[in-house]
VOPAGU-2260 file (C-alpha; in pm, 1 decimal, decimal comma):
REM VOPAGU-2260
SITE   aa  ch    i         X         Y         Z
SITE  MET   A    0    -143,1   -1673,3    -808,7
SITE  GLU   A    1    -335,7   -1862,0   -1075,4
SITE  ASN   A    2    -548,2   -1583,6   -1222,3
SITE  PRO   A    3    -417,7   -1268,8   -1392,0
SITE  VAL   A    4    -456,5    -937,1   -1209,8
SITE  ILE   A    5    -632,5    -613,2   -1301,2
SITE  ILE   A    6    -466,3    -311,5   -1137,9
SITE  LEU   A    7    -682,4     -11,0   -1049,9
SITE  GLY   A    8    -452,1     290,6   -1083,7
SITE  GLY   A    9    -177,2     364,3   -1334,7
SITE  GLN   A   10      22,4     628,7   -1150,7
SITE  ALA   A   11     322,7     578,6    -918,1
SITE  VAL   A   12     161,6     316,2    -692,5
SITE  GLY   A   13      27,0     131,1    -994,7
SITE  THR   A   14     373,3     120,5   -1151,3
SITE  ALA   A   15     525,3      -9,4    -826,2
SITE  ALA   A   16     255,8    -274,8    -785,5
SITE  LEU   A   17     292,5    -381,8   -1147,7
SITE  ASP   A   18     668,4    -420,6   -1100,2
SITE  ALA   A   19     605,6    -631,2    -787,6
SITE  PHE   A   20     361,8    -860,6    -968,8
SITE  LEU   A   21     600,0    -899,9   -1262,5
SITE  SER   A   22     886,1    -984,0   -1022,2
SITE  ASN   A   23     679,8   -1286,9    -916,7
SITE  ASP   A   24     586,2   -1380,8   -1275,4
SITE  VAL   A   25     223,3   -1288,2   -1211,1
SITE  VAL   A   26      34,9   -1197,0   -1528,7
SITE  VAL   A   27    -125,3    -851,8   -1520,8
SITE  TYR   A   28    -423,1    -847,2   -1756,6
SITE  CYS   A   29    -463,0    -470,1   -1774,5
SITE  ILE   A   30    -455,8    -143,1   -1582,6
SITE  LEU   A   31    -756,5      83,6   -1526,2
SITE  ASP   A   32    -711,2     453,7   -1452,9
SITE  ASP   A   33    -950,3     750,4   -1451,8
SITE  ASP   A   34    -705,1     976,2   -1640,3
SITE  PRO   A   35    -817,3     967,7   -2006,2
SITE  LYS   A   36    -464,9    1063,9   -2115,7
SITE  LEU   A   37    -346,5     720,0   -2007,8
SITE  HIS   A   38    -612,8     526,5   -2196,8
SITE  SER   A   39    -484,2     325,0   -2492,3
SITE  THR   A   40    -126,7     358,8   -2365,6
SITE  GLU   A   41      93,0      93,5   -2206,5
SITE  LEU   A   42     276,5      72,5   -1875,5
SITE  LEU   A   43     565,0    -177,1   -1877,7
SITE  ASP   A   44     398,4    -336,0   -2182,0
SITE  VAL   A   45      65,1    -374,2   -1999,1
SITE  PRO   A   46    -229,1    -187,4   -2159,6
SITE  VAL   A   47    -425,9      85,3   -1981,8
SITE  MET   A   48    -776,8      -0,2   -2096,8
SITE  GLY   A   49   -1027,6     232,0   -1928,8
SITE  ASN   A   50   -1164,3     383,7   -1607,6
SITE  THR   A   51   -1158,7     220,2   -1265,7
SITE  ASP   A   52   -1536,5     168,7   -1282,6
SITE  ASP   A   53   -1534,7     -11,5   -1621,1
SITE  GLY   A   54   -1810,4    -265,5   -1563,8
SITE  GLU   A   55   -1723,5    -479,9   -1867,4
SITE  LEU   A   56   -1372,3    -545,5   -1735,8
SITE  LEU   A   57   -1460,9    -557,1   -1366,2
SITE  LYS   A   58   -1713,8    -831,3   -1428,3
SITE  LEU   A   59   -1413,0   -1059,1   -1487,9
SITE  LEU   A   60   -1321,5   -1028,5   -1120,0
SITE  GLY   A   61   -1353,7   -1328,1    -893,4
SITE  LYS   A   62   -1367,0   -1597,0   -1161,4
SITE  LYS   A   63   -1114,6   -1502,5   -1427,8
SITE  CYS   A   64    -915,8   -1218,0   -1272,8
SITE  GLU   A   65    -793,6   -1087,5    -937,7
SITE  VAL   A   66    -768,3    -716,1    -855,4
SITE  PHE   A   67    -527,9    -478,7    -681,6
SITE  VAL   A   68    -612,9    -120,6    -578,9
SITE  ALA   A   69    -313,4     101,7    -656,4
SITE  THR   A   70    -406,0     459,5    -577,3
SITE  ASP   A   71    -189,5     691,2    -367,4
SITE  ASP   A   72    -482,5     849,6    -182,4
SITE  ALA   A   73    -594,8     649,4     121,7
SITE  ALA   A   74    -958,9     757,9      94,2
SITE  SER   A   75    -967,0     649,6    -269,6
SITE  ARG   A   76    -814,2     310,1    -184,5
SITE  ARG   A   77   -1076,7     263,3      84,6
SITE  SER   A   78   -1370,7     360,8    -139,6
SITE  LEU   A   79   -1255,0     146,3    -431,5
SITE  THR   A   80   -1201,7    -149,9    -200,0
SITE  LYS   A   81   -1552,3    -104,9     -58,7
SITE  MET   A   82   -1696,2     -87,8    -411,6
SITE  LEU   A   83   -1517,9    -410,9    -506,2
SITE  HIS   A   84   -1651,9    -583,9    -196,3
SITE  ASP   A   85   -2008,2    -455,3    -226,0
SITE  GLU   A   86   -2059,0    -481,8    -602,5
SITE  TYR   A   87   -1830,6    -768,9    -704,2
SITE  GLU   A   88   -1783,8    -960,5    -376,4
SITE  VAL   A   89   -1404,7    -965,6    -411,4
SITE  VAL   A   90   -1117,0    -839,2    -199,8
SITE  PRO   A   91    -789,9    -708,8    -345,6
SITE  VAL   A   92    -490,2    -940,3    -357,2
SITE  ASN   A   93    -150,8    -847,1    -213,8
SITE  SER   A   94     134,4    -711,0    -423,7
SITE  ILE   A   95     457,2    -815,9    -252,0
SITE  HIS   A   96     782,1    -771,5    -442,6
SITE  GLN   A   97     990,2   -1083,6    -488,0
SITE  ARG   A   98    1280,9    -914,6    -307,8
SITE  ALA   A   99    1071,0    -812,5      -4,7
SITE  SER   A  100    1092,1   -1008,7     319,5
SITE  VAL   A  101     756,5   -1070,1     486,1
SITE  SER   A  102     773,8   -1307,2     780,8
SITE  THR   A  103     533,3   -1597,9     777,2
SITE  HIS   A  104     467,7   -1498,5    1139,0
SITE  ALA   A  105     354,2   -1147,2    1045,4
SITE  GLU   A  106     -17,6   -1071,0    1018,4
SITE  VAL   A  107    -114,4    -891,9     699,1
SITE  GLY   A  108    -446,5    -780,0     555,0
SITE  HIS   A  109    -577,4    -775,7     199,2
SITE  GLY   A  110    -465,0    -540,0     -74,3
SITE  ILE   A  111    -125,5    -450,0      70,6
SITE  TYR   A  112     181,9    -346,6    -127,0
SITE  VAL   A  113     533,9    -425,4      -3,9
SITE  GLY   A  114     820,3    -286,8    -211,5
SITE  PRO   A  115    1160,5    -435,8    -293,8
SITE  ASN   A  116    1396,4    -492,6       1,5
SITE  ALA   A  117    1128,8    -394,6     254,6
SITE  VAL   A  118    1112,0    -605,5     572,0
SITE  ILE   A  119     799,8    -701,5     767,6
SITE  ALA   A  120     918,2    -876,6    1083,1
SITE  ALA   A  121     758,1   -1160,0    1276,6
SITE  THR   A  122     465,2   -1047,6    1497,4
SITE  ALA   A  123     419,1    -723,7    1299,1
SITE  LYS   A  124      58,0    -650,3    1198,9
SITE  LEU   A  125     -53,0    -470,4     881,8
SITE  GLY   A  126    -415,5    -378,8     815,6
SITE  GLN   A  127    -602,5    -362,5     485,9
SITE  GLY   A  128    -468,2    -159,9     193,5
SITE  VAL   A  129    -135,2     -71,9     357,9
SITE  LEU   A  130     148,2      55,1     134,0
SITE  VAL   A  131     507,3     -18,5     241,0
SITE  GLY   A  132     770,7     145,4      22,8
SITE  PRO   A  133    1104,8       0,4     -88,6
SITE  ASN   A  134    1363,3     -57,5     187,7
SITE  ALA   A  135    1110,9      24,8     462,9
SITE  VAL   A  136    1113,1    -178,6     785,0
SITE  VAL   A  137     825,3    -272,3    1015,3
SITE  GLU   A  138     973,3    -434,6    1323,7
SITE  GLY   A  139     824,7    -693,5    1557,6
SITE  ARG   A  140     499,5    -614,4    1741,3
SITE  ALA   A  141     464,3    -294,1    1536,8
SITE  THR   A  142     122,0    -229,6    1385,8
SITE  MET   A  143      -4,6     -35,3    1086,3
SITE  GLY   A  144    -372,5      53,2    1058,7
SITE  ASP   A  145    -585,9      19,1     747,3
SITE  TYR   A  146    -469,0     222,5     445,3
SITE  ALA   A  147    -159,8     358,6     621,3
SITE  GLN   A  148     146,4     431,3     407,6
SITE  LEU   A  149     523,4     411,0     463,6
SITE  GLY   A  150     761,6     591,8     231,9
SITE  THR   A  151    1089,4     454,0      99,2
SITE  GLY   A  152    1328,3     356,9     377,7
SITE  ALA   A  153    1093,3     448,9     663,2
SITE  GLN   A  154    1134,1     249,7     985,3
SITE  ILE   A  155     867,0     157,0    1239,4
SITE  GLY   A  156    1027,8      42,9    1563,7
SITE  VAL   A  157     940,1    -249,5    1787,2
SITE  GLY   A  158     590,8    -212,2    1931,1
SITE  ALA   A  159     526,8     121,9    1759,4
SITE  SER   A  160     194,4     186,7    1588,2
SITE  VAL   A  161      83,7     382,6    1283,7
SITE  GLY   A  162    -288,3     461,9    1270,5
SITE  GLU   A  163    -542,3     427,7     992,2
SITE  ASN   A  164    -486,1     650,9     687,2
SITE  ALA   A  165    -161,7     781,1     841,4
SITE  PHE   A  166     142,7     865,0     629,8
SITE  VAL   A  167     509,0     824,2     727,9
SITE  GLY   A  168     745,5     987,4     481,1
SITE  ALA   A  169    1060,8     853,1     320,5
SITE  GLY   A  170    1346,3     785,1     560,7
SITE  ALA   A  171    1144,3     872,3     869,4
SITE  VAL   A  172    1189,7     675,4    1191,3
SITE  VAL   A  173     914,4     603,7    1443,3
SITE  VAL   A  174    1101,3     481,9    1750,2
SITE  ALA   A  175     997,7     180,1    1955,5
SITE  GLY   A  176     665,0     207,7    2134,8
SITE  VAL   A  177     559,9     543,1    1984,3
SITE  LYS   A  178     205,6     587,5    1850,3
SITE  VAL   A  179     124,0     781,0    1532,6
SITE  GLY   A  180    -247,8     860,4    1529,1
SITE  ASP   A  181    -506,6     809,1    1256,2
SITE  LYS   A  182    -463,8    1041,8     955,6
SITE  ALA   A  183    -143,3    1187,7    1103,8
SITE  ARG   A  184     147,3    1274,5     873,5
SITE  VAL   A  185     518,5    1237,4     944,8
SITE  GLY   A  186     752,8    1434,7     720,6
SITE  ALA   A  187    1037,8    1271,7     530,8
SITE  GLY   A  188    1349,9    1213,2     735,4
SITE  SER   A  189    1181,6    1287,8    1066,9
SITE  VAL   A  190    1257,5    1104,0    1390,7
SITE  VAL   A  191     942,2    1054,2    1595,2
SITE  VAL   A  192    1019,2    1012,8    1965,7
SITE  ALA   A  193     678,8    1108,4    2112,5
SITE  ASP   A  194     320,3    1011,7    2030,7
SITE  VAL   A  195     159,1    1201,5    1741,6
SITE  PRO   A  196    -210,7    1290,0    1791,0
SITE  LYS   A  197    -477,0    1206,6    1535,7
SITE  GLY   A  198    -461,4    1427,5    1226,6
SITE  GLN   A  199    -141,3    1610,1    1326,3
SITE  THR   A  200     153,8    1673,8    1092,3
SITE  VAL   A  201     504,6    1654,4    1239,5
SITE  PHE   A  202     848,8    1714,1    1095,7
SITE  GLY   A  203    1210,8    1724,2    1207,8
SITE  ASN   A  204    1454,2    1553,8    1443,2
SITE  PRO   A  205    1303,1    1525,1    1692,7
SITE  ALA   A  206     970,1    1558,1    1510,9
SITE  LYS   A  207     755,5    1855,2    1612,8
SITE  PRO   A  208     414,3    1982,3    1496,4
SITE  VAL   A  209     412,2    2203,2    1187,6
């Protein structure tokens, strides 16, 4: 990546994305966050310089800087990405840790994060703005919809699918062929053996509605 990156979000996802960029020797120009307590501080020696809508800094996008959206909330990631597209005609870059394994035969969208030791297998498909935590695995023919999120060590089996804005908690397993619907939530450590309807929260082994 030739240009430095501006990260939108200085909380947990921002820290993880920053670490991933630094692992690849990518220069991070600054971080923007809407929490005024973070302004004029530093995160891993990178300055937090203002809000996520700072026009003076965002005008650098496209020519002098790239951008990554690093907020935990899926709706916020979606809205910020839309703003970047509509107002600045840019799309977020990917933040893939140097120790992650992403197959060249996987299909990935823009603005994704893949943590250290995570594996994205050949023929897997990831949509826009997907977050894949450390040590997570997305197996072949599995799909993740836009802005879905996998916690640390979560596993998505062969041919399984995780819908848009869905969340799969740390250590959870979605077995082969199972479908997790849009905006559904899977609790940490759960084993999902049956399809999860849109918007439903499940937990346990086997996972059941809560």
